[in-house]
C-alpha positions in Angstrom: -12.8 -30.3 -15.9 -9.5 -31.0 -14.0 -6.4 -29.0 -14.7 -3.5 -30.9 -16.2 0.0 -31.1 -14.9 1.4 -28.6 -17.5 -1.3 -26.1 -16.6 -0.6 -26.5 -12.9 3.1 -26.0 -13.5 2.4 -22.8 -15.6 0.1 -21.4 -12.8 2.8 -22.1 -10.1 5.5 -20.5 -12.2 3.4 -17.4 -12.9 2.4 -17.0 -9.3 6.0 -17.6 -8.1 7.2 -14.9 -10.5 4.6 -12.5 -9.3 5.4 -13.3 -5.6 9.1 -12.6 -6.2 8.3 -9.2 -7.6 5.6 -8.2 -5.1 6.2 -5.9 -2.1 3.3 -7.3 0.0 0.4 -9.7 -0.2 -3.0 -9.9 1.3 -5.2 -13.0 1.6 -9.0 -13.1 2.0 -11.8 -15.5 2.1 -14.3 -14.7 -0.7 -17.1 -17.2 0.1 -20.5 -15.6 -0.4 -19.2 -12.7 -2.6 -21.0 -12.4 -6.0 -19.3 -12.7 -9.3 -20.1 -9.1 -10.2 -18.5 -7.9 -6.9 -15.4 -10.0 -7.6 -15.2 -8.4 -11.1 -15.4 -5.0 -9.5 -12.7 -6.0 -7.1 -10.4 -7.1 -9.9 -11.1 -3.9 -11.8 -10.2 -1.7 -8.9 -7.2 -3.8 -8.1 -5.9 -3.5 -11.7 -6.3 0.3 -11.5 -4.2 0.3 -8.3 -1.4 -1.8 -9.7 -2.4 -4.9 -7.7 -2.6 -8.4 -9.1 -5.5 -10.5 -7.8 -5.3 -14.3 -8.1 -7.6 -17.2 -7.0 -5.4 -20.3 -6.8 -5.7 -23.7 -5.2 -4.0 -23.8 -1.8 -1.6 -26.6 -2.8 -0.5 -24.7 -5.8 -0.1 -21.5 -3.8 2.1 -23.3 -1.3 4.4 -24.5 -4.1 4.4 -21.0 -5.7 5.4 -19.4 -2.4 8.5 -21.6 -1.9 11.6 -19.5 -1.9 9.7 -16.2 -1.7 9.0 -13.7 1.2 5.4 -15.1 1.2 6.3 -18.6 2.3 5.1 -17.5 5.8 1.5 -17.4 4.4 1.3 -21.2 3.9 -0.1 -21.7 7.4 -3.0 -19.3 6.7 -3.9 -21.0 3.4 -7.2 -22.7 4.5 -10.4 -22.8 2.5 -11.0 -20.7 -0.6 -8.7 -17.8 -0.8 -8.1 -14.8 -3.0 -4.6 -13.4 -3.1 -3.6 -9.8 -3.9 0.0 -8.9 -4.6 1.0 -5.3 -4.4 3.5 -4.7 -7.2 4.0 -0.9 -7.0 3.7 0.2 -3.3 3.3 -2.0 -0.2 0.0 -0.6 0.9 -2.0 -0.8 -2.3 -3.2 -4.4 -2.0 -4.3 -3.7 1.6 -6.2 -0.5 0.5 -8.0 -2.3 -2.3 -9.1 -5.2 0.0 -10.0 -3.0 2.9 -12.2 -0.8 0.7 -13.8 -3.9 -0.8 -14.4 -5.4 2.6 -16.3 -2.2 3.7 -19.0 -2.8 1.1 -19.0 -6.7 1.2 -19.6 -8.2 4.6 -19.0 -11.7 3.3 -15.4 -10.8 2.3 -13.1 -11.6 5.2 -9.4 -10.7 5.2 -7.4 -13.6 6.6 -3.7 -12.6 6.6 -1.1 -10.2 5.2 2.5 -10.5 4.5 5.2 -7.8 4.2 8.9 -8.4 4.1 8.6 -12.1 4.9 6.5 -11.5 8.0 3.0 -12.9 8.5 0.7 -10.2 10.0 -2.8 -10.8 11.4 -5.8 -9.3 9.7 -6.1 -6.6 12.4 -2.9 -5.0 10.9 -4.7 -4.2 7.6 -5.2 -0.6 8.7 -1.5 0.0 9.4 -0.6 -1.5 6.0 -3.3 0.4 4.2 -2.2 3.7 5.7 1.3 3.4 4.3 2.0 6.3 1.9 2.4 5.6 -1.8 5.7 6.2 -3.4 4.7 9.7 -4.6 3.3 10.6 -1.2 6.5 9.4 0.6 8.7 11.4 -1.8 6.6 14.6 -1.3 6.9 14.1 2.5 10.6 13.6 2.2 11.0 16.7 0.0 8.9 18.8 2.5 11.2 17.7 5.3 14.3 18.5 3.2 13.0 21.8 2.1 11.9 23.0 5.6 15.3 24.2 6.9 16.1 26.1 3.7 12.7 27.8 3.8 13.1 28.7 7.5 16.6 30.1 6.8 15.2 32.2 3.9 12.4 33.5 6.1 14.8 34.4 8.9 17.2 36.2 6.5 14.3 38.1 5.0 12.9 39.0 8.4 16.0 41.0 9.5 15.8 43.7 6.8 12.1 43.9 7.4 12.6 44.5 11.2 15.1 47.2 10.4 12.7 48.8 8.0 9.9 48.7 10.5 12.1 50.2 13.2 13.1 53.1 11.0 9.5 53.6 10.0 8.5 53.7 13.7 11.2 56.2 14.5 10.1 58.4 11.5 6.4 58.2 12.6 7.5 59.1 16.1 9.5 62.1 15.0 6.6 63.3 12.7 4.2 63.0 15.6 6.5 65.1 17.9 
């Protein structure tokens, strides 16, 4: 049954809103993937904070107008599934990359981050981006390192004096 104009407008508005809020997007060809596998993909994506959409290419092009993902219009060919990362930029790439390992028919076609279209070979670079929590912990470790080093250095000076006095004491007792 064909989709009416009102439904198409609602779909375009919803995808446009999602695209404006998304940090990155990944597009893949899902031909040959079973319904059960796609359901598993949607479940894992939902758990990772990724929104997965299957949408007609003409509607996707309209939805991408005025967003950072307008660059993906040239890659919209054939049936596509789109994943929008809403929490951290690498989450959509991680979900699709893990899914593609188990499903040979699933082919990643393009990625977009910050208004730039990336080839599918860059999926590893995007998937390896740290999550927000990981990035904060790395930042805190870098910030804490000089203070920790200073504390160790300051603590080492009295320890050296104590060891030197103990060595002199042991030397005098041996003599």
